[in-house]
C-alpha positions in Angstrom: -10.2 23.3 -17.3 -13.2 21.3 -16.0 -11.9 19.1 -13.1 -14.1 16.2 -12.0 -13.4 15.1 -8.4 -14.1 11.9 -6.5 -13.4 12.4 -2.8 -12.8 8.8 -1.4 -12.9 7.7 2.2 -14.1 5.0 4.5 -16.1 5.3 7.8 -13.7 3.1 9.8 -11.2 6.0 9.8 -11.4 9.4 11.5 -14.3 10.9 9.5 -14.3 14.4 11.1 -10.6 14.7 10.4 -11.1 13.5 6.9 -13.8 16.1 6.4 -11.4 18.8 7.5 -8.8 17.6 5.0 -11.4 17.5 2.2 -12.5 21.1 3.0 -8.9 22.3 2.7 -8.5 20.4 -0.6 -11.7 21.9 -2.0 -10.6 25.4 -0.9 -7.3 25.0 -2.9 -9.2 23.6 -5.9 -11.8 26.4 -5.9 -9.0 28.9 -5.7 -7.2 27.4 -8.7 -9.4 29.0 -11.2 -10.6 25.7 -12.7 -14.2 24.6 -12.8 -14.7 21.9 -10.2 -17.5 19.4 -10.7 -18.4 16.3 -8.8 -19.4 15.5 -5.2 -18.1 17.7 -2.4 -18.7 15.3 0.4 -16.8 12.1 1.2 -17.8 9.1 -0.8 -17.9 6.2 1.6 -18.4 3.6 -1.2 -19.1 3.2 -4.9 -21.3 5.9 -6.3 -22.6 5.5 -9.9 -24.2 8.9 -9.8 -20.8 10.5 -9.1 -19.3 8.8 -12.1 -22.0 10.2 -14.3 -21.4 13.7 -13.0 -17.6 13.6 -13.6 -17.9 11.9 -17.0 -17.9 15.2 -18.8 -14.8 16.6 -17.1 -11.5 17.3 -18.9 -9.6 15.5 -16.1 -10.6 13.1 -13.4 -9.0 13.9 -10.0 -9.3 11.2 -7.4 -9.0 12.7 -3.9 -7.6 9.9 -1.6 -8.7 11.4 1.7 -8.4 8.1 3.7 -7.4 4.6 2.8 -9.8 2.8 0.5 -9.5 -0.3 -1.6 -8.8 0.3 -5.3 -12.0 -1.3 -6.8 -14.1 1.8 -7.4 -11.3 4.2 -8.2 -9.8 1.8 -10.7 -13.2 1.4 -12.4 -13.6 5.1 -12.5 -10.2 5.7 -14.0 -10.6 2.9 -16.6 -14.0 4.3 -17.6 -12.8 7.9 -18.0 -11.5 8.9 -21.4 -9.3 11.8 -20.3 -6.3 12.1 -18.0 -6.4 10.8 -14.4 -4.7 12.4 -11.3 -4.6 11.3 -7.7 -4.1 13.6 -4.7 -3.6 12.0 -1.3 -3.1 13.8 2.0 -0.7 13.1 4.9 -1.4 13.1 8.7 0.8 14.1 11.6 3.0 11.5 13.3 1.7 12.0 16.8 1.8 8.5 18.2 -1.9 8.0 18.1 -4.1 6.0 15.7 -3.5 6.1 12.0 -6.4 8.4 11.3 -6.5 8.5 7.5 -3.9 6.1 6.0 -4.3 7.9 2.7 -0.8 7.1 1.4 -1.5 3.4 1.6 -4.6 4.0 -0.5 -2.6 5.8 -3.0 -0.1 2.9 -3.1 -2.9 0.4 -3.6 -4.4 2.4 -6.4 -1.1 3.0 -8.2 -0.6 -0.8 -8.3 -4.0 -1.4 -9.7 -3.6 1.3 -12.4 -0.2 -0.1 -13.3 -1.7 -3.6 -13.8 -4.3 -2.0 -16.1 -1.7 0.1 -18.0 -3.5 3.3 -17.0 -1.1 6.3 -16.7 -1.7 9.0 -14.0 -0.2 11.9 -12.2 -0.1 12.0 -8.4 0.7 14.2 -5.5 1.0 13.6 -1.7 0.7 16.5 0.6 -1.5 19.1 2.2 -0.2 21.8 -0.2 0.6 20.6 -3.7 1.4 22.1 -7.1 -2.0 21.8 -8.7 -0.8 22.9 -12.1 1.7 20.1 -12.2 -0.8 17.6 -10.8 -3.5 18.6 -13.3 -1.4 19.3 -16.4 1.9 17.5 -15.9 3.2 14.4 -17.6 1.9 11.1 -16.2 4.1 8.6 -14.4 6.3 6.5 -16.6 6.6 2.9 -15.5 9.7 2.1 -13.5 10.9 -1.5 -13.9 13.8 -3.6 -12.7 17.0 -4.6 -14.6 18.7 -7.9 -14.8 20.7 -8.8 -11.6 24.4 -9.1 -12.0 24.9 -10.7 -8.6 26.0 -14.3 -8.1 22.9 -16.5 -8.0 21.6 -17.4 -4.6 19.3 -20.5 -4.4 16.1 -20.4 -2.4 14.2 -23.3 -0.9 12.0 -24.8 -3.6 9.7 -26.7 -1.2 7.9 -23.9 0.6 4.4 -24.7 1.6 2.0 -21.8 2.0 -1.4 -21.8 3.7 -4.0 -19.5 2.2 -6.9 -18.9 4.6 -9.8 -17.1 3.1 -10.2 -14.8 0.1 -8.4 -11.5 -0.4 -10.5 -8.4 0.2 -12.3 -6.8 -2.7 -10.1 -4.2 -4.5 -6.9 -5.6 -3.1 -5.3 -6.4 -6.5 -1.9 -6.3 -4.6 -2.9 -9.6 -3.1 -3.8 -11.5 -6.3 -1.8 -14.6 -7.1 -1.6 -17.4 -9.7 -0.7 -20.6 -8.0 0.9 -22.4 -10.9 2.9 -19.3 -11.9 4.1 -18.9 -8.3 5.1 -22.5 -8.1 6.9 -22.3 -11.5 8.9 -19.3 -10.3 9.7 -20.2 -6.7 8.6 -23.8 -6.1 6.1 -22.7 -3.5 2.9 -24.7 -3.2 -0.3 -23.1 -1.9 -3.0 -24.9 0.0 -6.3 -23.0 0.1 -8.4 -23.2 3.3 -11.7 -21.6 4.3 -11.7 -18.9 6.9 -14.8 -20.3 8.8 -12.8 -23.5 9.3 -10.1 -21.5 11.1 -12.7 -20.0 13.4 -14.2 -23.3 14.1 -10.8 -24.8 14.9 -10.0 -21.9 17.3 -13.3 -22.1 19.1 -12.9 -25.9 19.6 -9.3 -25.6 20.9 -9.0 -27.1 24.5 -8.1 -24.6 27.2 -4.9 -26.5 27.8 -3.8 -25.8 24.2 -4.5 -22.0 24.6 -2.5 -21.8 27.8 1.0 -21.5 26.1 -0.1 -18.5 24.1 -1.7 -16.9 27.2 1.7 -17.4 28.9 3.5 -15.6 26.0 1.1 -12.7 26.3 1.2 -12.5 30.1 4.0 -10.0 30.4 2.5 -7.5 28.0 1.7 -4.1 29.5 -2.0 -3.2 29.6 -3.2 -6.8 29.2 -5.6 -6.4 32.2 -7.4 -3.5 30.4 -8.5 -5.7 27.5 -11.8 -7.5 27.2 -11.2 -11.1 28.5 -13.4 -12.7 25.8 -11.7 -10.9 22.9 -8.3 -11.8 24.4 -9.2 -15.5 24.7 -10.6 -15.6 21.2 -7.5 -13.9 19.8 -5.1 -16.3 21.6 -7.2 -19.2 20.3 -6.4 -18.1 16.8 -2.7 -18.3 17.6 -3.2 -21.9 18.7 -5.3 -22.8 15.7 -2.8 -21.4 13.3 0.1 -23.2 15.0 -1.9 -26.4 14.8 -2.4 -25.9 11.0 1.3 -25.3 10.6 2.1 -28.5 12.4 -0.5 -30.6 10.6 0.1 -29.2 7.1 3.8 -28.4 7.3 3.2 -24.8 6.4 6.3 -22.5 6.2 4.1 -19.4 6.0 0.5 -18.4 5.8 -1.7 -15.7 4.2 -4.8 -14.9 6.2 -7.9 -12.9 5.7 -7.6 -10.8 8.8 -10.6 -8.4 8.4 -13.4 -7.8 8.6 -14.6 -11.3 9.6 -12.2 -11.9 12.4 -13.9 -8.9 14.1 -17.4 -9.1 12.8 -18.0 -12.9 12.8 -15.3 -14.3 15.2 -14.8 -11.5 17.7 -11.0 -11.3 18.1 -8.0 -10.0 16.3 -5.5 -12.1 14.5 -2.8 -9.4 14.7 -1.3 -10.5 18.0 -1.2 -14.1 17.0 0.6 -13.1 13.8 3.2 -11.4 15.9 3.7 -14.5 18.0 4.0 -16.8 15.0 6.4 -14.4 13.2 8.6 -14.4 16.2 8.6 -18.2 16.1 9.7 -18.1 12.4 6.3 -18.9 10.9 5.6 -15.6 9.0 2.0 -14.7 8.3 0.7 -12.2 5.7 -2.5 -10.3 6.3 -5.1 -9.6 3.7 -4.4 -13.0 2.1 -1.3 -11.7 0.5 0.2 -15.0 -0.8 3.1 -13.3 -2.5 3.7 -11.4 0.7 3.9 -14.7 2.6 6.4 -16.1 0.1 8.4 -12.9 0.3 8.5 -13.2 4.1 9.6 -16.8 3.9 12.4 -16.0 1.4 13.7 -13.0 3.4 13.5 -15.0 6.7 15.7 -17.7 5.2 18.2 -15.1 3.7 18.5 -13.2 7.0 18.0 -16.0 9.4 15.8 -13.7 11.5 12.1 -12.8 12.1 10.5 -10.6 9.5 7.7 -8.1 9.5 5.2 -7.5 6.6 4.6 -3.8 6.7 2.7 -1.0 4.9 4.4 2.2 3.9 2.0 4.7 5.4 3.7 8.1 5.3 6.6 9.8 3.4 8.1 13.2 4.0 11.2 14.8 2.6 13.5 12.8 4.8 11.9 9.7 6.1 9.1 7.1 5.7 7.0 5.3 8.2 6.5 1.5 8.0 3.5 0.3 10.0 1.0 -2.4 10.6 -1.9 -2.7 13.1 0.1 -4.6 15.7 1.8 -7.7 14.3 5.6 -7.1 14.2 7.7 -9.8 15.9 8.3 -8.7 19.5 12.1 -8.9 19.1 11.9 -5.8 16.9 10.6 -3.7 19.8 12.5 -0.7 20.9 10.8 -0.9 24.3 8.6 -3.4 26.2 5.7 -4.3 24.0 2.2 -3.4 25.2 -1.1 -5.1 24.6 -3.8 -3.1 22.8 -6.9 -3.2 20.6 -7.2 -2.7 16.8 -7.3 1.1 16.1 -10.4 0.9 13.9 -12.2 -2.2 15.1 -11.4 -1.8 18.8 -10.9 -5.5 19.6 -7.9 -7.4 21.1 -5.2 -8.6 20.8 -2.6 -6.5 19.1 1.0 -5.6 20.1 2.1 -2.0 20.4 5.6 -0.7 20.2 8.0 1.4 18.1 10.6 -0.5 16.1 14.1 -0.5 17.5 16.8 1.5 15.8 19.1 -0.3 13.4 19.9 -1.1 9.8 17.0 -2.8 7.9 16.3 -4.3 4.5 12.9 -4.2 2.8 12.0 -6.7 0.1 9.1 -7.7 -2.1 8.6 -10.4 -4.6 6.5 -8.2 -6.8 4.0 -8.7 -9.7 3.8 -5.0 -10.6 2.8 -4.4 -14.2 2.1 -8.1 -14.4 5.8 -9.0 -14.3 7.7 -10.8 -11.6 10.6 -8.8 -10.1 12.5 -8.4 -6.9 12.1 -5.0 -5.2 14.7 -3.9 -2.6 15.3 -0.9 -0.3 17.7 -0.4 2.5 17.9 2.1 5.3 18.0 2.8 9.0 15.1 2.7 11.5 15.7 5.8 13.6 15.4 6.1 17.3 12.1 8.0 17.2 8.9 8.0 19.3 6.2 5.7 18.0 4.7 7.4 14.9 1.3 5.6 15.0 -0.3 3.1 17.3 0.3 -0.6 16.5 3.8 -1.4 15.4 5.6 1.2 13.4 9.1 2.6 12.7 10.5 5.7 11.1 13.0 4.8 8.3 15.7 6.9 6.7 16.2 5.3 3.3 19.8 5.1 2.0 18.7 6.5 -1.4 16.5 9.3 0.0 12.8 9.3 0.9 11.7 11.5 -2.1 13.4 9.2 -4.6 12.0 6.1 -2.9 8.5 7.5 -2.9 8.6 8.4 -6.6 9.8 4.8 -7.4 7.0 3.3 -5.2 4.4 5.0 -7.4 6.3 4.6 -10.7 6.9 0.9 -10.1 3.3 0.2 -9.2 4.7 -1.6 -6.1 2.3 -3.6 -3.9 1.4 -2.0 -0.6 3.2 -4.7 1.6 7.0 -5.1 1.9 8.8 -7.4 4.2 11.3 -5.9 6.6 14.2 -7.5 8.4 17.1 -6.2 10.4 20.5 -6.1 8.8 21.7 -5.3 5.3 20.8 -8.2 3.0 20.6 -6.4 -0.3 23.4 -8.3 -2.0 22.0 -11.7 -1.1 18.6 -10.6 -2.4 20.2 -9.5 -5.6 21.5 -13.0 -5.8 18.0 -14.4 -5.1 16.7 -12.3 -8.1 19.5 -13.7 -10.2 18.7 -17.3 -9.1 15.1 -16.8 -10.0 15.9 -15.2 -13.3 13.9 -12.1 -12.6 14.8 -8.3 -12.7 15.8 -6.4 -9.6 14.5 -2.9 -8.8 16.2 -1.0 -6.1 13.9 1.8 -4.9 15.4 5.3 -5.4 18.4 4.1 -7.5 
């Protein structure tokens, strides 16, 4: 068989490590007996020439070596006439930076292909069954079923602030304002990202002081660049001011790259502060993620954390984000740090505390609204990756949950809260009149 490969990566991740991973993948493919065509170096962006090379292959194999957005890969898959497969690689949980984040790229791409009704096979691992990956049956869609729980009413007056545009290729963060309002009652106000920056820069020092006081006890604060720290804390004040003026219950914010490249300070630490104060914020302009957080916060009466699922093994999964979980979720005293890729302050760093958790998403997978739920235990484990992360043992098993994440086309963000709130969320689904999908069931 002629296998056309597209090895995808981004330069903001650990490129030498990604090259090592790609070399191992190419060795396995060359040893498989198939004819391998296409680029053998990492593609750091769209490459029309590579698409021309693989056009004559029997199967298109997307090598997800690091995280990437889904724009180029989706276009490649939709333009290819034959079957499509995706192979993503893991990285060790050593407590350092998230060097590849390939699982999240696989997650993002599975959602985009689901929206486009494009079937695919997939594998996640260093050593995978290439015969099954290349010749097996593609994923069949996994969708929810009607909820049989007693209906639970949600607030119908949520006000959401959307600040900036979602990143290119992040189809997981798309939203339709009228459809969202019809479903949940939530109303979205759209604001420009430069206006947030201008507001933060103009904030009087006296209005920045309360946020500096909140950060004062963070370990490692003195090691951070003072200018970056000040600019970051100003974002906290600016966001709080918007909440007060506009009556926002939650916000969805374009967190990169402009906060780093144009403004010069991270919004992750401010998001942690606002989340702890019960104003959840969704990164990457994930409006549905913001509504999900607001609903879950009301159900649980507790702070929530919008997390990526970044690794799965046979027993557990890792939930992670750059450094924005509410501080009350910390297993140990939070530290102050910089963004792992962009190297700017302020982010919080800690492992999540042990305890029972519920994960929830108001999902638009396959273009249909549904409630997605998972439950499990955050284990007492060392920090898997820098930022805020936790190791979760799912009630229904990591392997079954992982398969359902891909088969359901689930978005790459889920909201996490401590406690078991699955039954109440089944009721929320019943009240909204949408199906409920329990991962791994």
